[in-house]
C-alpha positions in Angstrom: -0.1 0.0 0.0 1.5 3.3 -1.2 0.4 6.7 0.4 1.7 10.2 0.0 4.1 11.1 -2.9 6.1 8.7 -4.9 9.0 10.9 -6.1 12.6 10.3 -6.8 13.4 10.7 -3.2 11.6 7.6 -1.8 11.4 5.5 -5.2 14.7 3.6 -4.7 13.5 2.6 -1.3 10.4 1.7 -2.3 11.7 -0.6 -5.1 14.1 -2.0 -2.7 11.3 -2.7 -0.1 9.2 -4.6 -2.8 12.1 -6.8 -4.0 13.0 -7.8 -0.4 9.5 -8.9 0.6 8.6 -10.6 -2.7 8.6 -14.4 -2.2 10.1 -16.6 -4.9 6.9 -18.7 -5.4 4.3 -17.5 -7.4 1.5 -15.4 -5.8 -0.6 -12.3 -6.2 1.0 -9.0 -5.9 -1.5 -6.1 -5.6 -0.1 -2.7 -5.7 -2.8 -0.5 -3.7 -2.3 3.2 -4.8 -5.5 4.6 -2.9 -3.3 6.7 -0.6 -0.9 7.7 -3.5 -1.5 11.5 -4.0 1.1 12.4 -6.4 4.2 10.7 -8.5 6.7 12.2 -10.6 8.8 10.7 -13.5 11.3 8.6 -11.2 8.2 7.3 -9.3 6.5 6.4 -12.5 9.7 4.3 -13.6 10.0 2.7 -10.2 6.4 1.7 -10.5 6.8 0.3 -13.7 9.8 -1.5 -13.0 8.3 -3.4 -9.8 5.4 -4.3 -11.8 7.7 -6.0 -14.3 9.4 -7.5 -11.7 6.3 -9.1 -10.3 5.6 -10.3 -13.8 8.7 -11.9 -14.5 8.8 -13.8 -11.4 5.1 -15.2 -12.2 3.1 -13.2 -10.1 -0.4 -11.8 -11.1 0.5 -8.3 -10.6 -2.5 -5.6 -10.2 -2.8 -2.0 -9.5 -5.6 -0.8 -7.8 -7.0 2.6 -6.3 -5.5 4.8 -9.0 -6.4 8.2 -8.2 -7.2 10.7 -11.0 -4.0 12.7 -10.5 -2.0 9.8 -10.7 -3.7 8.3 -13.5 -3.0 11.3 -15.4 0.7 11.2 -14.8 0.8 7.5 -15.7 -1.0 8.4 -19.2 1.8 10.8 -20.0 4.4 7.9 -19.8 1.9 5.8 -21.9 1.7 3.4 -19.0 -2.1 2.1 -19.4 -3.8 0.4 -16.5 -7.2 -1.5 -16.7 -9.7 0.4 -14.6 -13.0 -1.4 -13.4 -15.8 -0.4 -15.4 -17.9 2.3 -13.6 -21.0 1.3 -11.5 -24.0 1.4 -13.6 -26.6 4.5 -13.3 -29.6 3.4 -11.5 -32.8 3.5 -13.4 -36.0 5.5 -12.5 -37.7 3.0 -10.4 -34.3 2.2 -8.6 -33.9 6.0 -7.8 -37.6 6.1 -6.7 -37.1 2.9 -4.4 -34.0 4.1 -2.9 -35.7 7.4 -2.2 -38.7 6.0 -0.7 -36.6 3.8 1.4 -34.3 6.8 2.7 -37.7 8.6 3.3 -38.9 5.6 5.5 -35.9 5.1 7.4 -35.8 9.0 8.3 -39.2 8.8 9.4 -38.4 6.0 11.7 -35.4 7.5 13.2 -37.4 11.1 13.7 -40.3 9.3 15.3 -37.8 7.4 17.9 -36.2 10.7 18.7 -39.6 12.5 18.9 -41.0 9.5 21.2 -37.7 9.7 23.5 -37.8 13.6 23.6 -41.4 13.6 24.3 -41.4 11.0 27.2 -38.3 12.4 28.8 -40.0 16.0 28.6 -43.2 14.5 30.4 -41.2 12.7 33.1 -39.1 16.0 33.7 -42.3 17.9 34.5 -43.5 15.3 37.0 -39.8 14.5 38.5 -38.4 18.0 38.5 -34.8 16.9 39.5 -34.4 15.4 36.2 -34.8 18.8 34.7 -31.5 20.8 34.1 -33.3 23.9 35.1 -30.5 26.3 34.4 -30.2 25.1 31.1 -34.0 25.5 30.5 -34.0 29.2 31.7 -31.0 30.1 29.4 -32.5 28.4 26.4 -35.8 30.1 27.3 -34.2 33.6 27.2 -32.4 33.0 24.1 -35.6 31.7 22.2 -38.1 33.8 23.9 -36.9 37.7 25.3 -34.2 37.7 22.5 -36.9 37.2 19.6 -39.2 39.8 21.2 -38.2 42.5 18.9 -38.2 40.8 15.6 -41.6 39.0 16.3 -43.2 42.2 17.8 -42.0 44.4 14.7 -42.9 41.8 12.0 -46.3 41.0 13.3 -47.2 44.6 14.0 -46.4 45.5 10.3 -48.4 42.4 9.1 -51.4 43.4 11.2 -50.9 47.0 9.7 -50.8 45.6 6.3 -53.6 43.2 6.9 -56.1 46.3 7.9 -54.9 48.1 4.7 -55.7 45.6 2.4 -59.1 44.4 4.0 -60.2 48.5 4.1 -59.5 48.9 0.4 -62.2 46.5 -0.3 -64.6 47.1 2.7 -64.9 50.6 2.2 -66.6 50.1 -1.0 -69.5 48.6 0.7 -69.5 51.0 3.7 -68.2 48.3 5.8 -65.1 49.8 7.1 -65.9 48.8 10.9 -65.7 45.2 10.0 -61.7 45.7 9.4 -61.6 45.1 13.1 -63.0 41.8 13.1 -61.2 40.5 9.9 -57.9 41.7 11.2 -58.4 40.3 14.8 -59.4 36.9 13.5 -57.0 36.8 10.9 -54.0 37.5 13.6 -55.5 35.3 16.3 -56.2 32.3 14.3 -53.7 32.2 11.5 -50.9 34.9 11.0 -49.9 35.3 14.6 -49.1 31.6 15.0 -48.0 31.2 11.7 -45.3 34.1 11.5 -44.2 33.6 14.9 -43.4 29.9 14.2 -41.8 30.8 11.1 -39.4 33.4 12.3 -38.6 31.2 15.3 -37.7 28.2 12.9 -35.3 30.6 11.1 -33.8 32.1 14.3 -33.8 29.5 17.2 -34.5 26.3 15.1 -31.3 26.9 13.2 -29.5 27.6 16.3 -30.6 24.1 17.8 -29.4 22.4 14.8 -26.0 24.1 14.3 -25.3 23.9 18.2 -26.1 19.8 18.2 -24.4 19.4 14.8 -21.0 21.3 16.1 -21.3 18.8 19.4 -21.5 15.6 16.8 -18.5 16.9 14.5 -16.9 17.4 17.7 -17.5 14.0 19.3 -19.0 15.6 22.3 -22.1 13.6 21.8 -20.2 10.3 21.6 -18.2 11.3 24.6 -21.5 11.9 26.6 -22.4 8.3 25.8 -19.5 7.1 26.8 -19.8 8.9 30.1 -23.2 7.5 30.5 -24.8 10.8 30.1 -28.2 10.7 28.4 -28.1 13.1 25.5 -31.9 13.3 25.5 -32.0 14.6 29.0 -28.8 16.5 28.9 -29.3 18.3 25.7 -32.8 17.8 24.0 -35.4 17.9 26.6 -34.4 21.6 27.9 -34.3 22.8 24.6 -37.8 21.5 23.4 -39.5 22.7 26.7 -38.0 25.9 26.4 -39.3 26.2 22.6 -42.8 24.7 23.6 -42.9 27.4 26.6 -41.9 30.4 24.8 -43.6 30.1 21.2 -47.0 30.4 22.8 -46.0 33.4 24.6 -44.6 35.2 21.4 -47.8 34.1 19.7 -50.0 36.0 22.0 -47.5 39.1 21.9 -47.7 38.8 17.9 -51.7 38.7 18.1 -51.6 41.8 20.3 -49.2 43.7 18.1 -51.0 42.5 14.7 -54.4 43.9 16.3 -52.5 47.1 17.6 -51.5 47.6 13.8 -55.0 47.2 12.4 -56.2 49.8 15.3 -53.8 52.2 14.2 -55.0 52.0 10.6 -58.7 51.9 11.8 -58.1 55.4 13.7 -55.6 57.2 11.2 -57.0 55.9 8.0 -60.5 54.9 8.4 -61.6 57.5 11.0 -62.8 54.9 13.4 -62.9 55.9 16.9 -60.8 53.9 19.5 -63.6 52.5 21.6 -65.8 51.2 18.8 -62.9 49.6 17.0 -61.9 47.7 20.3 -65.5 46.8 21.1 -65.8 45.2 17.6 -62.6 43.3 18.1 -63.7 41.8 21.2 -66.9 40.9 19.8 -65.5 39.4 17.1 -63.0 36.8 19.0 -64.2 34.0 21.0 -62.4 31.5 23.2 -62.1 28.9 20.7 -60.2 31.4 18.4 -57.5 31.9 21.2 -57.6 28.2 21.9 -56.8 27.0 18.3 -54.1 29.8 17.7 -52.1 28.5 20.8 -52.7 25.0 20.2 -51.0 25.5 16.9 -48.1 27.2 18.3 -47.4 24.4 20.7 -47.4 21.8 18.0 -45.3 24.0 15.6 -42.8 24.6 18.4 -42.6 21.1 19.2 -42.1 20.3 15.5 -39.3 23.1 15.2 -37.2 21.8 18.0 -37.5 18.2 17.1 -36.4 18.8 13.6 -33.6 20.8 14.5 -32.1 18.2 16.8 -32.8 15.6 14.3 -30.8 17.3 11.5 -28.2 18.0 14.2 -27.6 14.7 15.1 -27.7 13.2 11.7 -24.6 15.3 10.7 -21.8 13.2 9.2 -18.6 14.8 8.3 -16.7 18.3 8.8 -17.7 21.9 9.6 -19.3 22.1 6.0 -21.9 19.5 6.7 -22.9 21.7 9.7 -24.0 24.5 7.4 -25.9 22.1 5.1 -27.8 20.5 8.1 -28.9 23.9 9.2 -30.1 25.1 5.9 -32.1 21.5 5.8 -33.4 22.2 9.3 -34.7 25.6 8.5 -36.4 24.5 5.3 -38.0 21.2 6.9 -39.2 23.1 9.6 -41.1 25.9 7.6 -42.5 22.8 5.4 -43.7 21.1 8.6 -45.4 24.4 9.8 -47.2 25.3 6.3 -48.5 21.6 6.1 -49.6 21.4 9.7 -51.2 25.0 9.7 -53.0 23.7 6.2 -54.3 20.5 8.0 -55.3 22.6 11.3 -57.2 25.1 9.2 -59.0 22.4 7.6 -60.0 20.5 10.7 -60.8 23.7 12.8 -63.2 25.0 10.0 -64.9 21.7 9.8 -65.4 21.8 13.7 -66.1 25.5 13.9 -68.7 25.4 11.1 
């Protein structure tokens, strides 16, 4: 087996070593060049010489693992080596089957992780000593208070925009007062939980993935397993519980600021008095609206945290893979949010109809 560079400096020693180790009887001589990164003219000549020595002694001589750079150098000296045929390109059904199998395997792994984390979280609530409360409060602060500004600003502007767009149509029918009802219901049922979850997925979900992926690449998770420290209790549960706690609180903040944005449009643009606008908002909202919005936010938070953990744990390779895993985590989390929101909207519409 050759590794590194085969140049004039080491060619003679290589040839002498091969001659010394070759037995006198016939056999099979394999020169493995997988680790060979470079070769010069002297190295090529020595390699050919060793090859011919093996042939002359009756050995079945074979070169394997030739890298592209070495192959190009050998071709310059007209040294040709038969390479194994390239692997056949899989057909459509083979690719489809492989993709389906990967999806099923990934779903199974995610389900196991979700079950472990969910059970661990429930146990921590009933057995408080199992919970790392310092880590929980630190994670809750990072996910909650530090996201206050961006969530509040975005949802305020969305409430403002909703009120403007609905007022454009409702004023034509003399029903501008219903801007209050439309904005309030849209924010509480739909836009508040949805926008908050997307912002948290991009901000905190990616953070979970990058942190866990860095631990995986640095072999910290393996070290924890060797020391008998459960990853789920030590790392996963505090993050998931912090996410599930903070996202509903951020959603309520988003609802309030979105309604505030519509209220400002109603007063400034539609000349609606503050008290009638607020009264119309209160009349339009019922307990079901708040409950459904908060229920959505809890499910969104649970999914975001688990998806972040799953992509982080699944990293293989170096630092470059951490970035890929973070990107995949955010895309998967947003996809989950949109699909879950669509399903909930259909279910709640049928139930509340």
